[in-house]
MOPAC internal coordinates of N, CA, C and O (Angstrom, degrees):
PM7 1SCF
backbone

  N    0.0000 0     0.00 0     0.00 0    0    0    0
  C    1.4488 1     0.00 0     0.00 0    1    0    0
  C    1.5284 1   110.68 1     0.00 0    2    1    0
  O    1.2310 1   120.76 1   140.14 1    3    2    1
  N    1.3237 1   116.15 1   -39.86 1    3    2    1
  C    1.4640 1   118.23 1  -175.81 1    5    3    2
  C    1.5279 1   112.84 1   -67.80 1    6    5    3
  O    1.2310 1   119.50 1   163.94 1    7    6    5
  N    1.3296 1   118.56 1   -16.06 1    7    6    5
  C    1.4667 1   121.56 1  -178.75 1    9    7    6
  C    1.5252 1   113.00 1  -110.50 1   10    9    7
  O    1.2310 1   119.96 1  -171.40 1   11   10    9
  N    1.3427 1   117.68 1     8.60 1   11   10    9
  C    1.4601 1   119.69 1  -172.72 1   13   11   10
  C    1.5255 1   112.59 1   -62.40 1   14   13   11
  O    1.2310 1   119.05 1   140.95 1   15   14   13
  N    1.3236 1   119.42 1   -39.05 1   15   14   13
  C    1.4650 1   120.23 1   179.92 1   17   15   14
  C    1.5215 1   110.92 1   -62.20 1   18   17   15
  O    1.2310 1   120.27 1   138.55 1   19   18   17
  N    1.3248 1   117.09 1   -41.45 1   19   18   17
  C    1.4577 1   120.60 1   177.60 1   21   19   18
  C    1.5139 1   112.01 1   -66.70 1   22   21   19
  O    1.2310 1   120.56 1   138.17 1   23   22   21
  N    1.3049 1   116.54 1   -41.83 1   23   22   21
  C    1.4682 1   120.68 1   179.18 1   25   23   22
  C    1.5251 1   109.99 1   -62.15 1   26   25   23
  O    1.2310 1   120.67 1   134.47 1   27   26   25
  N    1.3205 1   116.32 1   -45.53 1   27   26   25
  C    1.4657 1   119.86 1  -177.84 1   29   27   26
  C    1.5221 1   112.73 1   -72.74 1   30   29   27
  O    1.2310 1   120.01 1   169.60 1   31   30   29
  N    1.3300 1   117.58 1   -10.40 1   31   30   29
  C    1.4592 1   121.55 1   177.91 1   33   31   30
  C    1.5254 1   112.57 1   -90.56 1   34   33   31
  O    1.2310 1   120.25 1   172.12 1   35   34   33
  N    1.3263 1   117.12 1    -7.88 1   35   34   33
  C    1.4664 1   120.59 1  -179.00 1   37   35   34
  C    1.5278 1   109.24 1   -66.11 1   38   37   35
  O    1.2310 1   121.15 1   -49.80 1   39   38   37
  N    1.3244 1   115.41 1   130.20 1   39   38   37
  C    1.4627 1   119.93 1   178.99 1   41   39   38
  C    1.5304 1   109.54 1   -59.35 1   42   41   39
  O    1.2310 1   121.13 1   -47.19 1   43   42   41
  N    1.3125 1   115.44 1   132.81 1   43   42   41
  C    1.4608 1   120.58 1   179.65 1   45   43   42
  C    1.5194 1   113.46 1    99.84 1   46   45   43
  O    1.2310 1   120.00 1   163.40 1   47   46   45
  N    1.3351 1   117.60 1   -16.60 1   47   46   45
  C    1.4707 1   120.03 1   175.76 1   49   47   46
  C    1.5187 1   106.35 1   -78.70 1   50   49   47
  O    1.2310 1   120.46 1   -70.14 1   51   50   49
  N    1.3343 1   116.73 1   109.86 1   51   50   49
  C    1.4579 1   118.62 1  -177.75 1   53   51   50
  C    1.5324 1   113.31 1  -115.75 1   54   53   51
  O    1.2310 1   119.87 1   172.84 1   55   54   53
  N    1.3402 1   117.84 1    -7.16 1   55   54   53
  C    1.4661 1   123.40 1   173.76 1   57   55   54
  C    1.5265 1   107.33 1  -154.62 1   58   57   55
  O    1.2310 1   120.60 1   -17.25 1   59   58   57
  N    1.3354 1   116.46 1   162.75 1   59   58   57
  C    1.4522 1   119.58 1   169.76 1   61   59   58
  C    1.5124 1   108.70 1  -144.69 1   62   61   59
  O    1.2310 1   121.22 1   -22.91 1   63   62   61
  N    1.3294 1   115.28 1   157.09 1   63   62   61
  C    1.4515 1   121.84 1  -171.68 1   65   63   62
  C    1.5220 1   109.88 1  -130.71 1   66   65   63
  O    1.2310 1   120.88 1   -43.90 1   67   66   65
  N    1.3280 1   115.91 1   136.10 1   67   66   65
  C    1.4601 1   122.06 1   179.58 1   69   67   66
  C    1.5147 1   109.46 1  -109.75 1   70   69   67
  O    1.2310 1   120.64 1   -52.07 1   71   70   69
  N    1.3179 1   116.38 1   127.93 1   71   70   69
  C    1.4622 1   122.34 1   172.55 1   73   71   70
  C    1.5187 1   108.22 1  -103.22 1   74   73   71
  O    1.2310 1   119.57 1   -76.90 1   75   74   73
  N    1.3387 1   118.42 1   103.10 1   75   74   73
  C    1.4614 1   120.30 1  -176.13 1   77   75   74
  C    1.5242 1   114.44 1   -57.46 1   78   77   75
  O    1.2310 1   119.78 1   144.37 1   79   78   77
  N    1.3222 1   118.03 1   -35.63 1   79   78   77
  C    1.4696 1   119.97 1   179.55 1   81   79   78
  C    1.5206 1   110.78 1   -66.98 1   82   81   79
  O    1.2310 1   120.63 1   133.66 1   83   82   81
  N    1.3284 1   116.41 1   -46.34 1   83   82   81
  C    1.4628 1   120.02 1   178.40 1   85   83   82
  C    1.5244 1   111.10 1   -64.05 1   86   85   83
  O    1.2310 1   120.99 1   137.01 1   87   86   85
  N    1.3355 1   115.71 1   -42.99 1   87   86   85
  C    1.4598 1   119.81 1  -179.97 1   89   87   86
  C    1.5245 1   110.90 1   -63.09 1   90   89   87
  O    1.2310 1   120.38 1   135.43 1   91   90   89
  N    1.3396 1   116.88 1   -44.57 1   91   90   89
  C    1.4701 1   118.86 1  -179.50 1   93   91   90
  C    1.5220 1   111.05 1   -61.36 1   94   93   91
  O    1.2310 1   120.53 1   140.73 1   95   94   93
  N    1.3263 1   116.59 1   -39.27 1   95   94   93
  C    1.4684 1   119.95 1   178.67 1   97   95   94
  C    1.5258 1   110.69 1   -65.16 1   98   97   95
  O    1.2310 1   120.42 1   137.59 1   99   98   97
  N    1.3297 1   116.80 1   -42.41 1   99   98   97
  C    1.4700 1   119.03 1  -177.98 1  101   99   98
  C    1.5275 1   111.97 1   -69.56 1  102  101   99
  O    1.2310 1   120.31 1   157.25 1  103  102  101
  N    1.3330 1   117.02 1   -22.75 1  103  102  101
  C    1.4647 1   120.49 1   178.14 1  105  103  102
  C    1.5269 1   112.77 1   -91.49 1  106  105  103
  O    1.2310 1   120.60 1  -179.38 1  107  106  105
  N    1.3439 1   116.45 1     0.62 1  107  106  105
  C    1.4597 1   120.20 1   178.44 1  109  107  106
  C    1.5178 1   114.59 1    89.65 1  110  109  107
  O    1.2310 1   120.21 1  -161.97 1  111  110  109
  N    1.3276 1   117.21 1    18.03 1  111  110  109
  C    1.4662 1   122.18 1  -179.46 1  113  111  110
  C    1.5228 1   109.78 1  -122.27 1  114  113  111
  O    1.2310 1   120.32 1  -128.06 1  115  114  113
  N    1.3035 1   117.00 1    51.94 1  115  114  113
  C    1.4600 1   123.13 1  -175.41 1  117  115  114
  C    1.5243 1   111.56 1   -48.99 1  118  117  115
  O    1.2310 1   120.92 1   -57.71 1  119  118  117
  N    1.3316 1   115.85 1   122.29 1  119  118  117
  C    1.4514 1   121.86 1   178.18 1  121  119  118
  C    1.5116 1   114.77 1    77.61 1  122  121  119
  O    1.2310 1   120.13 1  -176.65 1  123  122  121
  N    1.3169 1   117.36 1     3.35 1  123  122  121
  C    1.4729 1   121.06 1  -177.68 1  125  123  122
  C    1.5301 1   109.27 1  -118.05 1  126  125  123
  O    1.2310 1   121.42 1  -115.41 1  127  126  125
  N    1.3403 1   114.90 1    64.59 1  127  126  125
  C    1.4659 1   120.42 1  -176.87 1  129  127  126
  C    1.5278 1   112.43 1   -62.77 1  130  129  127
  O    1.2310 1   120.40 1   160.89 1  131  130  129
  N    1.3542 1   116.84 1   -19.11 1  131  130  129
  C    1.4578 1   119.69 1  -179.30 1  133  131  130
  C    1.5335 1   113.21 1  -101.16 1  134  133  131
  O    1.2310 1   120.16 1  -166.37 1  135  134  133
  N    1.3223 1   117.29 1    13.63 1  135  134  133
  C    1.4697 1   120.76 1   174.89 1  137  135  134
  C    1.5400 1   108.28 1   -64.72 1  138  137  135
  O    1.2310 1   119.74 1   -39.30 1  139  138  137
  N    1.3206 1   118.10 1   140.70 1  139  138  137
  C    1.4702 1   120.52 1  -177.26 1  141  139  138
  C    1.5330 1   114.89 1   -49.34 1  142  141  139
  O    1.2310 1   118.44 1   135.32 1  143  142  141
  N    1.3363 1   120.57 1   -44.68 1  143  142  141
  C    1.4700 1   118.11 1   179.47 1  145  143  142
  C    1.5326 1   112.90 1   -64.26 1  146  145  143
  O    1.2310 1   120.29 1   147.50 1  147  146  145
  N    1.3140 1   117.05 1   -32.50 1  147  146  145
  C    1.4694 1   120.54 1   178.59 1  149  147  146
  C    1.5266 1   109.21 1   -70.02 1  150  149  147
  O    1.2310 1   120.31 1   133.26 1  151  150  149
  N    1.3280 1   117.02 1   -46.74 1  151  150  149
  C    1.4628 1   120.60 1   178.89 1  153  151  150
  C    1.5243 1   111.44 1   -61.78 1  154  153  151
  O    1.2310 1   120.27 1   140.34 1  155  154  153
  N    1.3274 1   117.09 1   -39.66 1  155  154  153
  C    1.4661 1   120.50 1   177.48 1  157  155  154
  C    1.5274 1   110.72 1   -61.66 1  158  157  155
  O    1.2310 1   120.69 1   139.09 1  159  158  157
  N    1.3240 1   116.29 1   -40.91 1  159  158  157
  C    1.4637 1   120.13 1   178.90 1  161  159  158
  C    1.5243 1   110.66 1   -66.30 1  162  161  159
  O    1.2310 1   120.31 1   136.23 1  163  162  161
  N    1.3341 1   117.01 1   -43.77 1  163  162  161
  C    1.4698 1   120.74 1   178.04 1  165  163  162
  C    1.5243 1   110.08 1   -58.99 1  166  165  163
  O    1.2310 1   120.16 1   133.88 1  167  166  165
  N    1.3287 1   117.30 1   -46.12 1  167  166  165
  C    1.4603 1   120.55 1  -179.32 1  169  167  166
  C    1.5300 1   110.89 1   -65.69 1  170  169  167
  O    1.2310 1   120.24 1   142.94 1  171  170  169
  N    1.3201 1   117.14 1   -37.06 1  171  170  169
  C    1.4616 1   120.58 1   176.96 1  173  171  170
  C    1.5249 1   112.17 1   -64.78 1  174  173  171
  O    1.2310 1   120.67 1   139.81 1  175  174  173
  N    1.3259 1   116.33 1   -40.19 1  175  174  173
  C    1.4662 1   120.39 1   177.66 1  177  175  174
  C    1.5249 1   110.71 1   -65.34 1  178  177  175
  O    1.2310 1   120.52 1   137.05 1  179  178  177
  N    1.3160 1   116.62 1   -42.95 1  179  178  177
  C    1.4648 1   120.56 1   177.85 1  181  179  178
  C    1.5231 1   110.66 1   -59.92 1  182  181  179
  O    1.2310 1   120.31 1   135.38 1  183  182  181
  N    1.3205 1   117.01 1   -44.62 1  183  182  181
  C    1.4684 1   120.62 1   179.62 1  185  183  182
  C    1.5274 1   111.15 1   -63.89 1  186  185  183
  O    1.2310 1   120.38 1   142.56 1  187  186  185
  N    1.3245 1   116.87 1   -37.44 1  187  186  185
  C    1.4666 1   120.07 1   177.14 1  189  187  186
  C    1.5222 1   109.96 1   -62.39 1  190  189  187
  O    1.2310 1   120.48 1   137.68 1  191  190  189
  N    1.3127 1   116.69 1   -42.32 1  191  190  189
  C    1.4607 1   120.12 1   177.08 1  193  191  190
  C    1.5192 1   111.73 1   -60.58 1  194  193  191
  O    1.2310 1   120.70 1   137.76 1  195  194  193
  N    1.3167 1   116.26 1   -42.24 1  195  194  193
  C    1.4706 1   119.86 1   178.09 1  197  195  194
  C    1.5309 1   110.69 1   -62.39 1  198  197  195
  O    1.2310 1   120.49 1   136.67 1  199  198  197
  N    1.3458 1   116.67 1   -43.33 1  199  198  197
  C    1.4739 1   120.79 1   179.39 1  201  199  198
  C    1.5183 1   111.65 1   -60.09 1  202  201  199
  O    1.2310 1   121.09 1   139.42 1  203  202  201
  N    1.3340 1   115.53 1   -40.58 1  203  202  201
  C    1.4649 1   120.94 1  -175.84 1  205  203  202
  C    1.5244 1   112.70 1   -89.95 1  206  205  203
  O    1.2310 1   120.21 1   175.27 1  207  206  205
  N    1.3278 1   117.20 1    -4.73 1  207  206  205
  C    1.4622 1   120.40 1  -179.44 1  209  207  206
  C    1.5188 1   113.08 1    72.14 1  210  209  207
  O    1.2310 1   120.65 1  -150.93 1  211  210  209
  N    1.3337 1   116.37 1    29.07 1  211  210  209
  C    1.4621 1   121.45 1  -179.66 1  213  211  210
  C    1.5315 1   108.25 1  -112.38 1  214  213  211
  O    1.2310 1   119.98 1   -63.18 1  215  214  213
  N    1.3324 1   117.64 1   116.82 1  215  214  213
  C    1.4625 1   120.38 1  -178.49 1  217  215  214
  C    1.5302 1   112.04 1   -60.79 1  218  217  215
  O    1.2310 1   121.76 1   -39.25 1  219  218  217
  N    1.3306 1   114.24 1   140.75 1  219  218  217
  C    1.4623 1   121.02 1  -179.80 1  221  219  218
  C    1.5183 1   110.05 1  -108.88 1  222  221  219
  O    1.2310 1   121.10 1   -37.94 1  223  222  221
  N    1.3262 1   115.51 1   142.06 1  223  222  221
  C    1.4563 1   122.44 1   173.43 1  225  223  222
  C    1.5113 1   109.49 1  -122.37 1  226  225  223
  O    1.2310 1   121.17 1   -16.86 1  227  226  225
  N    1.3236 1   115.36 1   163.14 1  227  226  225
  C    1.4584 1   120.26 1  -178.30 1  229  227  226
  C    1.5157 1   109.26 1  -152.09 1  230  229  227
  O    1.2310 1   120.80 1   -28.21 1  231  230  229
  N    1.3209 1   116.07 1   151.79 1  231  230  229
  C    1.4570 1   121.60 1   171.60 1  233  231  230
  C    1.5212 1   106.58 1   -88.42 1  234  233  231
  O    1.2310 1   120.46 1   -65.11 1  235  234  233
  N    1.3257 1   116.73 1   114.89 1  235  234  233
  C    1.4671 1   121.26 1  -178.80 1  237  235  234
  C    1.5214 1   109.84 1   -78.00 1  238  237  235
  O    1.2310 1   121.42 1   -35.59 1  239  238  237
  N    1.3133 1   114.89 1   144.41 1  239  238  237
  C    1.4501 1   121.17 1  -177.22 1  241  239  238
  C    1.5309 1   112.02 1   -96.09 1  242  241  239
  O    1.2310 1   119.97 1  -165.61 1  243  242  241
  N    1.3043 1   117.65 1    14.39 1  243  242  241
  C    1.4587 1   123.19 1   178.76 1  245  243  242
  C    1.5147 1   109.32 1   157.31 1  246  245  243
  O    1.2310 1   120.69 1    -5.23 1  247  246  245
  N    1.3381 1   116.29 1   174.77 1  247  246  245
  C    1.4588 1   120.77 1  -176.93 1  249  247  246
  C    1.5246 1   113.20 1   -61.63 1  250  249  247
  O    1.2310 1   120.47 1   133.70 1  251  250  249
  N    1.3180 1   116.71 1   -46.30 1  251  250  249
  C    1.4634 1   119.70 1  -179.42 1  253  251  250
  C    1.5317 1   110.47 1   -63.23 1  254  253  251
  O    1.2310 1   120.49 1   138.20 1  255  254  253
  N    1.3167 1   116.67 1   -41.80 1  255  254  253
  C    1.4652 1   120.44 1   178.07 1  257  255  254
  C    1.5273 1   110.07 1   -62.95 1  258  257  255
  O    1.2310 1   120.00 1   140.22 1  259  258  257
  N    1.3254 1   117.60 1   -39.78 1  259  258  257
  C    1.4630 1   121.06 1   178.52 1  261  259  258
  C    1.5253 1   110.56 1   -60.67 1  262  261  259
  O    1.2310 1   120.51 1   134.57 1  263  262  261
  N    1.3285 1   116.64 1   -45.43 1  263  262  261
  C    1.4710 1   120.24 1   178.10 1  265  263  262
  C    1.5314 1   110.92 1   -60.63 1  266  265  263
  O    1.2310 1   120.60 1   135.72 1  267  266  265
  N    1.3314 1   116.46 1   -44.28 1  267  266  265
  C    1.4679 1   120.59 1   179.85 1  269  267  266
  C    1.5262 1   110.74 1   -61.35 1  270  269  267
  O    1.2310 1   120.71 1   137.45 1  271  270  269
  N    1.3192 1   116.24 1   -42.55 1  271  270  269
  C    1.4647 1   120.41 1  -178.85 1  273  271  270
  C    1.5274 1   111.25 1   -63.25 1  274  273  271
  O    1.2310 1   120.38 1   136.11 1  275  274  273
  N    1.3274 1   116.89 1   -43.89 1  275  274  273
  C    1.4619 1   120.25 1   178.65 1  277  275  274
  C    1.5268 1   110.74 1   -64.32 1  278  277  275
  O    1.2310 1   120.32 1   139.66 1  279  278  277
  N    1.3190 1   116.99 1   -40.34 1  279  278  277
  C    1.4690 1   120.73 1   178.29 1  281  279  278
  C    1.5236 1   111.63 1   -64.33 1  282  281  279
  O    1.2310 1   120.11 1   145.46 1  283  282  281
  N    1.3284 1   117.39 1   -34.54 1  283  282  281
  C    1.4748 1   121.35 1  -179.84 1  285  283  282
  C    1.5251 1   112.45 1   -73.75 1  286  285  283
  O    1.2310 1   120.41 1   159.39 1  287  286  285
  N    1.3383 1   116.83 1   -20.61 1  287  286  285
  C    1.4584 1   118.81 1   177.62 1  289  287  286
  C    1.5125 1   116.00 1   120.29 1  290  289  287
  O    1.2310 1   119.89 1  -173.05 1  291  290  289
  N    1.3258 1   117.81 1     6.95 1  291  290  289
  C    1.4619 1   117.99 1   174.25 1  293  291  290
  C    1.5229 1   108.35 1   -63.76 1  294  293  291
  O    1.2310 1   120.56 1   -41.68 1  295  294  293
  N    1.3191 1   116.53 1   138.32 1  295  294  293
  C    1.4558 1   121.95 1  -176.40 1  297  295  294
  C    1.5254 1   113.09 1   -85.53 1  298  297  295
  O    1.2310 1   120.29 1   153.15 1  299  298  297
  N    1.3194 1   117.06 1   -26.85 1  299  298  297
  C    1.4636 1   120.18 1   176.27 1  301  299  298
  C    1.5137 1   108.68 1  -145.97 1  302  301  299
  O    1.2310 1   121.32 1   -36.26 1  303  302  301
  N    1.3380 1   115.07 1   143.74 1  303  302  301
  C    1.4547 1   121.57 1  -174.75 1  305  303  302
  C    1.5219 1   108.59 1  -133.92 1  306  305  303
  O    1.2310 1   120.58 1   -56.18 1  307  306  305
  N    1.3228 1   116.50 1   123.82 1  307  306  305
  C    1.4700 1   121.28 1   173.63 1  309  307  306
  C    1.5216 1   106.84 1   -87.80 1  310  309  307
  O    1.2310 1   120.88 1   -49.97 1  311  310  309
  N    1.3059 1   115.92 1   130.03 1  311  310  309
  C    1.4612 1   120.81 1  -177.82 1  313  311  310
  C    1.5169 1   108.35 1  -124.73 1  314  313  311
  O    1.2310 1   120.93 1   -88.64 1  315  314  313
  N    1.3155 1   115.84 1    91.36 1  315  314  313
  C    1.4560 1   120.88 1  -179.58 1  317  315  314
  C    1.5169 1   111.85 1    89.65 1  318  317  315
  O    1.2310 1   122.04 1     1.19 1  319  318  317
  N    1.3166 1   113.70 1  -178.81 1  319  318  317
  C    1.4542 1   121.62 1   179.80 1  321  319  318
  C    1.5161 1   108.84 1  -125.78 1  322  321  319
  O    1.2310 1   120.21 1   -18.43 1  323  322  321
  N    1.3020 1   117.20 1   161.57 1  323  322  321
  C    1.4624 1   120.53 1   178.31 1  325  323  322
  C    1.5250 1   110.29 1   -58.04 1  326  325  323
  O    1.2310 1   120.51 1   135.17 1  327  326  325
  N    1.3252 1   116.63 1   -44.83 1  327  326  325
  C    1.4666 1   120.09 1  -179.97 1  329  327  326
  C    1.5266 1   110.91 1   -62.82 1  330  329  327
  O    1.2310 1   120.43 1   137.64 1  331  330  329
  N    1.3179 1   116.78 1   -42.36 1  331  330  329
  C    1.4567 1   120.51 1   179.33 1  333  331  330
  C    1.5200 1   112.16 1   -62.73 1  334  333  331
  O    1.2310 1   120.45 1   137.66 1  335  334  333
  N    1.3332 1   116.75 1   -42.34 1  335  334  333
  C    1.4573 1   120.12 1   178.50 1  337  335  334
  C    1.5269 1   111.28 1   -66.39 1  338  337  335
  O    1.2310 1   120.08 1   142.24 1  339  338  337
  N    1.3185 1   117.46 1   -37.76 1  339  338  337
  C    1.4709 1   120.26 1   178.00 1  341  339  338
  C    1.5246 1   110.71 1   -65.81 1  342  341  339
  O    1.2310 1   120.18 1   136.70 1  343  342  341
  N    1.3078 1   117.26 1   -43.30 1  343  342  341
  C    1.4702 1   121.00 1   179.03 1  345  343  342
  C    1.5232 1   110.06 1   -63.10 1  346  345  343
  O    1.2310 1   120.31 1   134.38 1  347  346  345
  N    1.3307 1   117.02 1   -45.62 1  347  346  345
  C    1.4634 1   120.31 1  -179.80 1  349  347  346
  C    1.5270 1   110.86 1   -64.30 1  350  349  347
  O    1.2310 1   120.39 1   138.11 1  351  350  349
  N    1.3292 1   116.87 1   -41.89 1  351  350  349
  C    1.4626 1   120.41 1   178.39 1  353  351  350
  C    1.5168 1   111.94 1   -62.21 1  354  353  351
  O    1.2310 1   120.38 1   138.08 1  355  354  353
  N    1.3335 1   116.88 1   -41.92 1  355  354  353
  C    1.4644 1   120.82 1   178.17 1  357  355  354
  C    1.5261 1   110.61 1   -65.13 1  358  357  355
  O    1.2310 1   120.42 1   137.65 1  359  358  357
  N    1.3271 1   116.81 1   -42.35 1  359  358  357
  C    1.4607 1   120.26 1   178.90 1  361  359  358
  C    1.5275 1   110.68 1   -63.27 1  362  361  359
  O    1.2310 1   120.30 1   137.79 1  363  362  361
  N    1.3306 1   117.03 1   -42.21 1  363  362  361
  C    1.4609 1   120.32 1   178.15 1  365  363  362
  C    1.5224 1   111.09 1   -62.54 1  366  365  363
  O    1.2310 1   120.25 1   138.03 1  367  366  365
  N    1.3407 1   117.12 1   -41.97 1  367  366  365
  C    1.4668 1   120.49 1   179.15 1  369  367  366
  C    1.5153 1   110.90 1   -63.62 1  370  369  367
  O    1.2310 1   120.01 1   135.42 1  371  370  369
  N    1.3326 1   117.59 1   -44.58 1  371  370  369
  C    1.4638 1   121.16 1   179.67 1  373  371  370
  C    1.5236 1   111.52 1   -64.39 1  374  373  371
  O    1.2310 1   120.90 1   138.15 1  375  374  373
  N    1.3206 1   115.89 1   -41.85 1  375  374  373
  C    1.4628 1   119.38 1   177.37 1  377  375  374
  C    1.5286 1   110.71 1   -64.49 1  378  377  375
  O    1.2310 1   120.47 1   146.60 1  379  378  377
  N    1.3395 1   116.70 1   -33.40 1  379  378  377
  C    1.4599 1   121.62 1   179.14 1  381  379  378
  C    1.5187 1   113.43 1   -64.44 1  382  381  379
  O    1.2310 1   120.36 1   155.53 1  383  382  381
  N    1.3248 1   116.92 1   -24.47 1  383  382  381
  C    1.4763 1   120.19 1   177.85 1  385  383  382
  C    1.5130 1   111.06 1  -102.71 1  386  385  383
  O    1.2310 1   120.52 1  -167.15 1  387  386  385
  N    1.3274 1   116.61 1    12.85 1  387  386  385
  C    1.4539 1   120.79 1   173.01 1  389  387  386
  C    1.5121 1   116.99 1    93.98 1  390  389  387
  O    1.2310 1   119.86 1  -174.21 1  391  390  389
  N    1.3433 1   117.87 1     5.79 1  391  390  389
  C    1.4670 1   120.02 1   178.74 1  393  391  390
  C    1.5149 1   108.89 1   -72.99 1  394  393  391
  O    1.2310 1   120.50 1   -44.09 1  395  394  393
  N    1.2898 1   116.65 1   135.91 1  395  394  393
  C    1.4692 1   122.23 1   178.34 1  397  395  394
  C    1.5314 1   108.81 1  -116.01 1  398  397  395
  O    1.2310 1   120.74 1   -37.53 1  399  398  397
  N    1.2899 1   116.20 1   142.47 1  399  398  397
  C    1.4663 1   120.72 1   178.61 1  401  399  398
  C    1.4955 1   110.61 1   -73.58 1  402  401  399
  O    1.2310 1   120.10 1   180.00 1  403  402  401

């Protein structure tokens, strides 16, 4: 966080991306991406991007989080992974034909 302005000033940096899970782990809040210090850091990084004119992206931790991120000003939001969507789609299809876990 203390070097974000310098990082975002590097020529060629035109976007940056925040991984809340990785960030929470590096801040000592493993698995707690919504802990206040983690959220404060995420918001600080987003504001730094706005100051420097560098769009920020984030991996959303669910639909509501994705909506919140877009409302706050994130320019791009990753919502899930290809593997996760395939697993969920397969589970939905199996449940649709009556398969129970």
